[in-house]
N, C-alpha and C positions, 0 to 999 in steps of 0.2 A: 623445556620452562613454560609454566604455565602464567600466561598471558590472557590479560582480559581483554575480550573483542568486542566486538559490536556485529552482533550476529542476526541474519535475517532469514528467518524462514518461511516459507508457506504452502498452502494447497488449493485447489482447487475443490469448492464448494458441491455437492452433491456430482461429481463427478462420473460415478456409476450409471447415474440418470442420464447423461448426454452421449452421443455416439460418439465412441471410441479415437475411431483415427482423425476425424475432423479437430475436434477436441484437443489430442497432442501437439495436431497441426500446428492452430494456433496458438497453443500455450508457447511452445518454441518459439514461436514467430515472436511472441511478447516477449520471453524473456532475451533472446539476441538482441529486441530492439532497445531493450534499456540495457543491457551491458554495453551497445555501441552506444547508447545516450549521455550515461552516466559512471564509464568507466573510469574517470579519472576522481570519484568516490568509492570504489569495488577496492578491497586489499587482495578478496578474490569474488573472481567473477560469479553473479547468479548462476547457478548448475543444477540441472534436475536430475535429483538422485535416485526418485522413483517416476512413476510418468506420468503424476499428476501432482507431482512435489517436487520445489527448489530450496535451495540453502546459498547462502551466500557470507561473507565479513566486508563491513565497510569501515572507513577510515573513521568515522565518530556515530554518534546519536543523530546528529544534524545529518551527518551525508547517510545513515541508513533510511531517517525519515523522507528525506527527499527523493531517497531508492522509491520508497513504498506510494509515495505520493504520485509520483511518475509513472510508476507500474499500473496504479487504480484508475489516471487521466487516459493512458493510455488504453485499457481499457472499455474506457465510454468513447473515447475518439474513432477509435476503431472499429466499435460494435459489436466488442467479443462477446460469443453468447455464453458467457459466465463470472462469476465473482471469485474471490479467492478470500481464503483468511488467512493472515498475517501476524507474524509473532515477531517484535524487535526484542534483543535479550542480552544485554551485558553479559559477558561471563568466560570463564577460563578455555582457553584452547590450550592443550600441551602443546600439539606438535607443530611443526613449521606449517605459514601459513602459504596453502599452494596460489601463485599467483596466475596462474593458468585455470585451473578448478579447484570445487569446493569439495573434491572428491579425496578419502582417505584422511580429513583431519578429526581428530578426535580430542576428547576434552569434555568436564562438565558442564559447560556453558551450553555444549554442542547438546549434550544429555537434558539437561532441563529445556533449552529450545523445542526440542522433539516431545519432549511429557506435558508442554505448556500449548505447543500446538495439536497437541492428542485431548487436551480436558478441554480445550477451548470448543472443538469437533465437538465431544461428546456431554460440553456445559457443566462438567462435574466440578469447578470449582464458583456455579454463578448458582446461588439460593432465588427460590422462584421471587422472593421480593428485591433482589439486587438488580440494581438498575443497568447490569452489566451483560443481565442475561441473556440477553441477543448479538451482544458484540462479537465481531469476527476480526478486531486489531486487537492485539494486545501488547504491552508495551511493559518488562521488566529489566529494572535497571536495581545497583545498589544505593541509587539516589531516590529514595521513597516519595520524596516531594514534587522530585521530577516525574516520577512514575505516575504517581497518582494526577497530576497537571494532564500530562499527555492522553492519559486511558479517558478520563471525562472529556477532555477538547474532542478527541477522534471518535468517543460516542456520539458529538452533535454533529461531526463531519461525516460520518457513515449516516447517521439522519436524513442530510442535508441532501447526498449524493444520491441517498437509495429513493428519493422525491424523482426521477427522470427515468422515465420509461422510455423503451426503443423508440417510440417516435417522437421524442424530444432529443436525441442523441445529435443529432444534424447540427439542430440548432445552440446546445451546449459545445459542441464542438466550436462552433463559429465564437461564442462567446467568450470561450476560455483564450482564443486566439486571439480575437481584438480589444477584448475588456471595454468595450464601447458599443452602445445600442445603435448609435449611428453608425458606422462599418460594417455591423451584425447586418443592419436593414439593407447595404447597398450590395453586401456579400453576397447575401439569398434574395435577392430583387426584394424584398418587405419593404410597406412604409415602416416609416419611422417608429409613431406612436404603436402600430402591433409589434415591434422588436421590441420598445419600451415595455409594454405590457408582460411580452414571455420572459423577460428580463426578473421582472419583479416575481411572474408566477413561479418563476424555477428557482428564485431565489439565489442565482448567480454571486451576485455581489456578499450575500452573506457567506458562500460558499470559499468567495475567493479571502472573506477577512479572515475565516477560522483557518483556512490552510495557512496564512500568513503569521497567523497566532501560534500555529502547530510550531511552525520552521522556527521563529522567533523563542519560542520557548528551546526546541531542542538547539538551539545556537548558542542560545546564555547557557545551557548544562553542559555544552560541548566544549565551552571557551574556559 
């Protein structure tokens, strides 16, 4: 029986340029960590289907986006040396959902999700003057208003997190954990004025605001 599901699919950007075994080890650790922390939001766990790619099925659009953001933040806080392309697509899965593994599922939704991920990789859907020409996150939903909103919000989200360089990640991790420059200053043994300046330059509050807005839009669409 065909049922619309919230499909997650992602792959590692430029995986061929990285050291194979170490990259896959980091990727497996990341997927395992998200499955553990976000398991209640998954109908079928994130499963590595190819060396540098995973798929899974979430309970709702809100759950799928929560998982995507969790994945992105874990890459930052763990200092993983790669970035992901993400697709969240609402579409049909013909086979029963496997609650132990996302292997073996079939359906038009999964086919479209893979096609969308491929088009994102090759940018075949993006015209040179398209604002999404550098996007690495794509939402596809029958609700085109929600789809348009989320894709634009994720473009801003991606732009904010792209500002963070490797040298910034320790501070960003502290800001994501404590949400208060005074606590960050204490944790990192910095003076408060320095921590406050870093909070502004890293645009942490702007990131948190867009994160909250994305989840709010997804929650509204899921209710």
